[in-house]
C-alpha positions as CSV (number, residue, x, y, z in Angstrom):
1,M,2.4,20.7,-3.6
2,S,-0.4,22.0,-1.3
3,L,0.1,24.7,1.3
4,E,0.1,21.9,3.9
5,E,3.2,20.4,2.3
6,K,5.2,23.6,2.0
7,I,7.9,24.7,4.4
8,Q,7.2,27.7,6.5
9,C,9.3,30.0,8.6
10,P,7.9,30.7,12.0
11,C,7.7,34.3,10.8
12,G,4.9,33.2,8.5
13,R,6.9,33.3,5.2
14,I,6.0,30.3,3.0
15,I,9.1,28.8,1.3
16,N,8.0,27.2,-2.0
17,S,11.4,26.4,-3.3
18,P,15.0,26.0,-2.0
19,D,15.9,28.8,-4.4
20,E,14.0,31.2,-2.1
21,Y,16.4,31.0,0.8
22,K,19.2,33.6,1.1
23,I,22.7,32.5,1.4
24,L,25.2,34.5,3.3
25,Y,28.9,33.9,3.0
26,L,29.9,36.1,5.9
27,K,31.5,33.7,8.2
28,H,34.4,32.6,6.0
29,E,36.9,32.2,8.9
30,L,34.4,29.9,10.8
31,K,34.0,27.9,7.4
32,E,30.4,28.4,7.6
33,I,27.6,29.7,5.2
34,D,24.4,31.0,6.8
35,I,20.9,30.0,5.4
36,L,18.6,32.9,5.9
37,C,14.9,33.3,5.7
38,P,13.8,35.1,2.5
39,N,11.7,37.5,4.6
40,D,14.0,40.5,5.4
41,S,12.0,41.3,8.4
42,C,12.1,37.8,9.9
43,Y,12.7,37.7,13.5
44,L,14.6,34.4,13.4
45,R,16.6,35.4,10.3
46,E,19.1,32.5,10.4
47,L,17.4,29.2,9.5
48,G,20.4,27.0,9.2
49,Y,24.0,26.7,8.1
50,I,26.4,24.9,5.7
51,K,29.8,24.0,7.1
52,F,32.8,23.5,4.8
53,E,36.4,22.7,5.2
54,T,39.4,23.3,3.0
55,K,41.2,20.4,1.4
56,D,44.1,21.0,-1.0
57,G,43.1,24.7,-1.2
58,K,39.6,23.8,-2.2
59,A,36.4,24.4,-0.1
60,V,34.5,21.1,0.4
61,F,31.1,20.4,1.9
62,K,31.3,19.2,5.5
63,E,27.6,19.3,6.7
64,A,24.4,21.3,6.6
65,S,21.6,21.6,9.0
66,F,18.6,23.7,9.7
67,Y,18.3,25.1,13.3
68,P,15.9,23.4,15.7
69,P,13.2,26.1,15.9
70,F,12.8,26.0,12.2
71,V,12.7,22.2,12.1
72,T,10.2,21.9,15.0
73,W,7.9,24.5,13.5
74,N,7.7,22.6,10.3
75,A,7.6,19.1,12.0
76,G,4.6,20.4,14.1
77,R,2.8,21.6,11.0
78,L,3.5,18.8,8.6
79,G,4.5,15.8,10.7
80,F,8.1,14.9,11.3
81,E,8.5,12.5,8.3
82,I,7.2,15.0,5.7
83,A,9.1,17.9,7.2
84,E,12.3,15.8,7.4
85,K,12.0,14.8,3.8
86,I,11.3,18.3,2.5
87,L,13.9,20.0,4.6
88,K,16.6,17.4,3.6
89,S,15.8,18.0,-0.1
90,H,16.0,21.8,0.4
91,L,19.4,21.4,2.1
92,K,20.7,19.3,-0.8
93,A,19.6,21.8,-3.3
94,I,21.0,24.8,-1.3
95,A,24.4,23.0,-1.0
96,K,24.5,22.4,-4.7
97,K,23.9,26.1,-5.4
98,V,26.8,27.1,-3.4
99,D,29.7,28.6,-5.5
100,W,32.3,26.2,-4.1
101,A,35.0,27.5,-6.5
102,R,34.4,31.0,-5.3
103,L,34.8,29.9,-1.7
104,S,38.1,28.2,-2.7
105,A,39.4,31.3,-4.3
106,S,38.5,33.6,-1.5
107,G,40.2,31.3,1.0
108,S,43.6,31.5,-0.7
């Protein structure tokens, strides 16, 4: 994947892999997980979220999205189709990494 096909935060940080995002489980009451830029000094910080709901005592994926400034930045750089494809694959990979069992246990 060339530099032109890599996701970039508006802060300048190139994100080579979905594993680089930071995941923050701070908003448990809101049933939301924050997706953060890997750059600790990023001025945007939050790039997206994963929402979940509780069914039968278990945390279940509801939706995931990146925020518009992050999407628009990458669509402007890569073109909408390429950015959308890469960002969707990143969201899927991030959602798979979530420790759903841990979320379920902490919600009890």
